[in-house]
Backbone as a ProteinNet text record, in pm:
[ID]
protein_1_A
[PRIMARY]
MNPKVIQHPAFTVIGIAGRTSNEKEMSGEPAVIGPFWRRFMSESLLAQIPNRADQSIVAVYTDYASDKDGEYAFVLGARVMSDATVPAGMVVKKIPAGRYALFTSEKGPGVKVVPELWMNIYQTPRAAMGGERAYDADFEIYDQRAANPENLVMDAYIGIK
[TERTIARY]
89.6	0.5	85	85.1	171.2	83.4	144.5	68.5	45.9	-36.6	-41.7	10.8	87.2	183.7	97.3	79.6	-19.7	86.9	22.3	76.4	-46.5	0.2	-110.2	-86.6	-185.1	-178.1	-151.4	-83.3	-58.8	-178.6	-179.5	-291.4	-241.5	-359	-340.1	-410.4	-350.1	-427.4	-403.4	-524.7	-529.9	-560.5	-497.1	-515.7	-429.8	-427.8	-341.8	-203.4	-97	20.1	105.5	197.5	290.9	425.6	539	633.5	664.9	682.7	708.9	798.2	815.7	885.1	823.9	856	782.2	850.6	957.2	996.4	943.3	904.1	806.1	667.9	625.8	478.1	482.8	579.8	593.5	635.4	705.2	792	722.3	616.6	536.6	576.7	667.1	698.5	568.1	554.9	438.1	423.8	311.3	289.2	197.5	202.2	128.2	21.1	32.6	-63.1	-201	-198.3	-323.3	-401.4	-317.3	-399.6	-452.5	-370.8	-419.6	-578.7	-575.7	-680.8	-800.1	-771.9	-874.3	-928.5	-840	-876.4	-948.3	-905.2	-960	-1107.9	-1124.7	-1277.5	-1354.4	-1298.5	-1381.7	-1419.3	-1330.6	-1331.9	-1414	-1444.3	-1511.8	-1426	-1289.4	-1212.7	-1236.1	-1283.1	-1316.5	-1403.9	-1509.9	-1623.7	-1550.2	-1452.6	-1416	-1299.1	-1276.4	-1192.4	-1249	-1248	-1313.9	-1269.6	-1363.8	-1306.1	-1275.4	-1336.1	-1288.8	-1318.3	-1219.2	-1240.1	-1351.4	-1352.3	-1450.2	-1469.5	-1516	-1542.8	-1454.1	-1337.6	-1238.4	-1142.1	-1091.3	-1006.6	-861	-759.8	-625	-525	-426.2	-324.6	-202.9	-123.2	16.9	132.4	217.6	354.8	459.7	532.3	613.2	722.9	804	929.4	1007.9	1027.4	1112.9	1240.3	1293.1	1447.1	1545.8	1487.3	1597.3	1491	1462.3	1365.1	1260.5	1219.5	1107.4	1164.3	1304.2	1353.5	1382.8	1349	1378.8	1248.6	1266.8	1140.1	1077	940.5	864.2	740.8	682.2	581.7	457.5	365.9	239.2	124.4	58.2	-60.7	-184.6	-287.5	-412.1	-537.4	-597.6	-684.8	-773.2	-765.3	-862.3	-807.3	-826.9	-798.7	-881.1	-805.1	-901	-883.6	-975.7	-961.1	-908.9	-910.2	-852.6	-790.2	-664.7	-602.9	-603.3	-697	-719	-748.7	-827.1	-862.3	-832.3	-737.7	-684.8	-729.7	-802.2	-842.2	-722.9	-733.5	-633.8	-605.4	-472.4	-406	-413.2	-427.9	-420.9	-307	-265.4	-151.4	-186.3	-136.6	-139.6	-13.1	-28	69	42.3	117	125.8	184.6	108.2	152.8	198.7	308.2	359.8	301.6	287.2	261.2	369.6	335.1	450.3	393.2	487.2	455.1	424.9	332.9	298.2	238.6	305.1	244.6	119.4	10.1	-123	-148	-147.4	-175.8	-324.4	-392	-524.1	-540.2	-597.7	-601.4	-700.2	-678.5	-784.7	-908.5	-1019.6	-1130.5	-1161.4	-1172.4	-1162.2	-1154.2	-1119.5	-1100.4	-984.9	-995.8	-878.2	-767.6	-772	-659.1	-580	-638.3	-566.7	-521.9	-610.9	-568.8	-473.2	-486.2	-386.6	-235.5	-207.9	-87.3	-45.8	-142.6	-96.6	-64.5	-125.6	-89.2	48.9	82.8	204.8	331.7	294.3	392	419.3	309.7	319.3	391	380.2	440.4	609.8	640	768.8	829.5	754.5	829.2	816.6	759.7	747	879.3	934.2	1044.6	1034.9	1149.4	1151.9	1090.9	1132.2	1089	921.8	866.6	719.7	660.9	709.7	685.3	676.8	763.2	759	880.2	962.5	1074.5	1095.6	1217.3	1257.7	1184.7	1148.5	1071.7	1133.5	1050.5	1113.7	1113.6	1047.8	1044.4	1025.6	940.8	899.1	759.7	665.8	536.2	471.3	402.6	308.8	181.4	76.6	-59.6	-154.5	-239.4	-373.6	-502.8	-573.3	-701.7	-808	-895.8	-1005.3	-1123.3	-1189.9	-1308.6	-1425.4	-1546.4	-1684.9	-1651.3	-1536.6	-1516.2	-1467.1	-1435.1	-1373.9	-1477.1	-1594.7	-1706.3	-1721.7	-1707.9	-1724.7	-1573.7	-1519.8	-1389.7	-1356.9	-1466.9	-1450.8	-1460.3	-1488.4	-1484.3	-1463	-1332.5	-1295.5	-1205.7	-1192.4	-1095.7	-1049.9	-900.9	-832.5	-734.8	-668.1	-571.9	-441.4	-332.4	-212.1	-138.3	-71.8	-0.9	128.8	222.3	369.5	454.2	502.7	580.2	700.2	728.5	821.1	911.6	1053.5	1124.1	1100.3
-120.1	15.4	111	197.8	326.4	446.2	509.8	643.3	750.1	848	960.7	1081.2	1148.8	1250.2	1365.6	1450.5	1576.3	1672.2	1801	1912	1936.7	1931.6	1950.7	2079.4	2164.9	2299.9	2268.9	2371.9	2369.2	2365.4	2295.7	2315.7	2310	2312.4	2293.7	2200.4	2122.4	2004	2048.5	1999.3	2022.8	1883.2	1827.4	1683.5	1661.8	1537.4	1477.2	1408.3	1446.8	1402.1	1322.8	1246.4	1172.6	1136.3	1084	1053.7	904	841	679.8	654.3	517.2	472.6	357.8	324.8	190.3	79.9	79.5	-39.1	-51.4	58.1	44.3	11.3	49.3	14.4	-132.8	-205.6	-337.5	-429.1	-387.6	-473.5	-515.3	-460.5	-475.4	-381.5	-290.2	-182	-98.6	-17.9	57.8	154.9	109.4	174.8	304.6	380.3	523.8	501.7	476.3	472.8	404.4	288.9	212.5	264.7	308.5	358.8	496.8	574	705.8	686.3	605.9	581.2	552.6	462	395.7	516	610.4	725.3	827.8	854.7	932.7	904.1	762.5	759.1	745.5	666.1	643.4	786.2	882.5	1020.9	1102.5	1068.9	1171.1	1283	1280.6	1392.8	1481.5	1410	1481.8	1589	1563.8	1670.4	1779.4	1751.2	1877	1953.3	1924.2	2022.6	2121.8	2246	2365	2401.5	2468.3	2533.7	2430.1	2297.6	2191.1	2241.2	2181.8	2235	2128.9	2017.8	1909.7	1792.5	1683.9	1574.2	1473.4	1459.1	1378.1	1392.8	1268.2	1246.4	1251.9	1312.4	1314.1	1261.5	1168.1	1118.8	1166.7	1231.4	1286.9	1242.1	1220.3	1172.1	1268.5	1330.3	1444.3	1451.7	1556.9	1567.4	1445.1	1384.4	1259.9	1290.4	1187.8	1193.5	1173	1085.5	1034.4	1016	881.8	841.7	732.1	634.4	539.8	446.4	454.1	361.4	459.8	589.6	667.8	699	780.7	839.1	942	965.4	1063.1	1101.1	1228.3	1278.2	1212	1168.9	1120.5	1207.2	1288.5	1361.9	1317.1	1288.9	1238.4	1339	1398.9	1517.7	1544.6	1665.7	1707.7	1850.3	1870.3	1990.1	2093.2	2203.6	2318.1	2449.1	2531.6	2662.9	2766.4	2755.1	2832.7	2766.1	2806.6	2732.1	2833	2935.5	3049.4	2965.1	2869.1	2800.6	2636.3	2587.6	2479.1	2407.1	2298.3	2224.9	2187.5	2191.4	2143.7	2003.4	1981	1847.4	1830	1928.1	1905.3	2007.3	1968.6	2048.6	2097.6	2204.5	2245.3	2208.8	2153.9	2121.2	2176.2	2256.4	2297.9	2204.6	2161.1	2071.9	2147.5	2142.2	2228.5	2193.6	2275.1	2253.5	2178.8	2109.8	2018	1923.2	1847.9	1733.1	1604.5	1532.5	1412.9	1312.2	1171.1	1065.4	1024.4	1014.6	959.8	822.8	747.9	607.9	593.6	505.2	473.8	315.2	300	172.6	78.9	-63	-149.3	-113.2	-179.8	-157.9	-292.6	-251.1	-356.5	-320.7	-415	-370.7	-294.7	-172.4	-77	-139.9	-234.9	-298	-390.6	-438.3	-500	-414.6	-350.7	-263.5	-137.8	-78.1	37.4	-3	-121	-174.6	-223.4	-288	-319.7	-205.5	-113.6	13.7	43.6	57.8	109	9.6	-111.1	-206.6	-189.3	-140.9	-131.7	11.2	112.1	227.5	205.5	133.5	108.9	36.1	-40.6	-124.7	-49.6	68.4	140.2	207.3	176.8	231.6	381.4	449.5	622.5	637.5	587.3	624.4	617.5	507.1	487.5	585.4	629.3	732.7	858.2	899.1	1035.4	1114.2	1045.7	1106.5	1027	1078.1	1046.1	1081.6	1018.3	1062.7	1188.8	1273.4	1410.6	1381.3	1297.7	1279.8	1400.4	1492.8	1622.5	1609.9	1555.1	1536.2	1430	1334.2	1231.4	1231.7	1216.6	1209.4	1122.4	1071.2	997.8	1068.6	1041.9	1095.4	1002.1	1003	916	991.3	988.9	1065.6	987	1002.9	939.6	780.7	772.4	640.5	538.9	600.7	533.8	532.5	570.1	576.2	430.2	330.7	191.7	141.4	113.6	77.2	-50.9	-135.9	-270.3	-282.5	-176.6	-186.9	-33.3	0.2	148.9	155.3	271.3	295.7	443.5	444.5	574.5	598.2	716.3	783.6	821.9	785.8	812.3	915.5	1027.8	1116.2	1112.6	1089.2	1063.1	1181.1	1271.2	1381.5	1337	1397.9	1357.8	1491.7	1484.6	1580.7	1623.3
-10	4.6	4.4	-106.2	-123	-64.2	25.5	61.3	-34.5	-18.8	-84.7	-19.7	-102.3	-34.8	-53.7	52	64.1	145.2	106.9	203.3	284	423.4	519.1	607.3	625.1	694.9	849.4	901.1	1060.7	1119.5	1230	1331.9	1461.7	1558	1706.9	1761.8	1874	1941.1	2079.5	2144.4	2300.6	2346.2	2430.6	2475.2	2596	2632.1	2740.2	2675.3	2744.4	2697.5	2762.7	2714.1	2790.2	2714.9	2753	2676.8	2687.4	2571.7	2566.7	2442.2	2413.2	2305.3	2244.4	2121.7	2070.5	2155.7	2209.9	2290.4	2400.9	2486.3	2595.9	2577.7	2462.2	2429.9	2382.5	2340.4	2302.8	2409.8	2501	2577.9	2711.8	2760.6	2882.6	2996.8	2945.2	3049.1	3059.3	3165.2	3156.3	3031.7	2948.3	2835.3	2868.6	2765.8	2777.9	2688.1	2560.1	2455.1	2497.5	2510.4	2564.6	2679.1	2779.4	2907.8	2869.8	2790.3	2760.4	2673.8	2586	2507.4	2598.3	2708.5	2790.4	2866.1	2919.8	3013.6	2907	2818.7	2721	2689	2671.8	2630.3	2771.8	2873.4	3003.3	3071.5	3062.1	3118.4	3024.6	2893.6	2807.5	2793.5	2769.4	2761.1	2624.7	2519.2	2396.7	2420.6	2501.8	2538.3	2621.5	2692.9	2767.6	2706.2	2588.2	2501.3	2426.5	2485.7	2416	2273.6	2195.2	2069.3	1978.8	1976.1	1889.3	1744.9	1646.5	1507.9	1442.4	1505.9	1459.4	1555.5	1544.8	1622.6	1639.8	1533.5	1527.2	1670.2	1671.2	1789	1700.5	1786.1	1706.7	1797.8	1749.9	1816.2	1757.8	1825.9	1786.6	1823.6	1754	1782.7	1755	1848.1	1812.4	1932.6	1898.5	1993.4	1989.5	1873.5	1873.4	1921.5	2016.4	2054.7	1955.2	1862.6	1728.5	1621.8	1620.4	1499.3	1561.2	1487.7	1562.8	1677.1	1698.9	1804.3	1935	1943.5	2051.4	2112.3	2217.5	2289.2	2206.8	2227	2163	2263.5	2237.4	2300.5	2240.8	2307.9	2269.3	2329.5	2230.7	2261.1	2232.5	2309.9	2259.2	2279.9	2180.3	2208.1	2063.3	2038.9	1938	1867.7	1745	1673.7	1738.7	1737.8	1812.7	1710.6	1736.4	1650.7	1752.1	1854.4	1965.8	2078.9	2130.9	2269.2	2371	2354.3	2451.3	2605.1	2595.1	2724	2705.5	2797.7	2802.4	2932.8	2954.8	3062.1	3158.4	3283.5	3377.2	3346.6	3359.8	3317.8	3156.4	3064.4	2940.4	2880.3	2767.3	2695.3	2568.9	2500.2	2377.7	2285.4	2179.9	2085.9	1949.3	1885.3	1760.1	1674	1558.4	1450	1320.6	1288	1168	1042.9	965.7	815.8	749.3	661.9	578.9	494.9	447.6	339.8	435.2	415.8	491.2	385.8	425.1	357.3	425.2	368.5	430.1	389.2	517.9	502.6	548.9	491.3	557.6	599.7	719.8	773.2	674.1	701.1	655.7	760.7	738	810.8	920.3	1044.9	1141.8	1275.8	1369.5	1494.2	1518.2	1583.3	1616.6	1650.6	1771.2	1826.6	1724.2	1602.7	1515.8	1393.6	1333.7	1206.2	1236.6	1347.4	1381.5	1385.5	1460.6	1452.7	1343.9	1263.1	1134.9	1046.2	1044.7	968.9	1001.6	1122.9	1159.6	1119.8	1114.6	1057.3	897.3	848	702.1	677.3	787	763.4	774.7	877.7	911.6	783.2	710.6	608.4	478.1	473.4	336.6	295.7	170.6	154.6	121.3	152.9	142.8	24.8	-93.4	-239.2	-238.7	-185.4	-201.9	-90	12.2	105.9	55.6	-44.2	-105.3	-29.2	41.5	105.3	241.9	295.8	423.8	527.9	646.5	739.5	820.7	850.6	907.6	1078.3	1146.5	1270.9	1343.9	1299.6	1374.3	1419.3	1324.9	1384.2	1292.6	1347.2	1287.6	1352	1293.3	1362.1	1301.1	1395.2	1341.9	1359.5	1257.8	1264.1	1281	1380.9	1393.9	1400.1	1261.3	1232.4	1263.9	1182.8	1198.4	1144.5	1070.1	1004.4	1134.7	1232.9	1353.4	1481.6	1458.6	1565.4	1634.3	1547.3	1616.1	1626.3	1740.5	1761.5	1726.6	1691	1664.7	1499.6	1448.8	1308.8	1245.5	1259.3	1222.2	1104.7	1042.9	947.2	1010.8	997.6	1051.6	941.4	958.5	860.7	968.3	911.6	964.7	870.7	929.1	839.8	907.6	813.8	850.8	789.3	895.4	832.2	734.1	632.2	526.3	490.1	477.8	431	286
[MASK]
+++++++++++++++++++++++++++++++++++++++++++++++++++++++++++++++++++++++++++++++++++++++++++++++++++++++++++++++++++++++++++++++++++++++++++++++++++++++++++++++++

């Protein structure tokens, strides 16, 4: 599956944030991503984010220490039109405009199709991706196609140079 290369405008996200690595997420060390998703859904955090641009959930991977093997910041939240009001315990993250390789998952259970999509991303040659990964900001969009976590489709935007 070759991605579509697009120019994406800058945007701002408000959400909960933590630091992790792919090794931590896969090794049994205390993970961040799964627990953040559970908290985000169980505490209805999307509804607490003011000035949302839409109803989509955005997962951001940014502030990379190096590359896919280093630590990175993970932010789970929503795109906003204004960051004037930030709920307690949440952060603001600005995502830069730039070139992104757009990957779309297969349809199915999120716990299956999202990791499969990321494995595909890791295996995609630089030429097919449209350039070398920038490791500045990558993000996932969970829109109306992801309303049912047991049968969803989501998009991953991978920053490229």
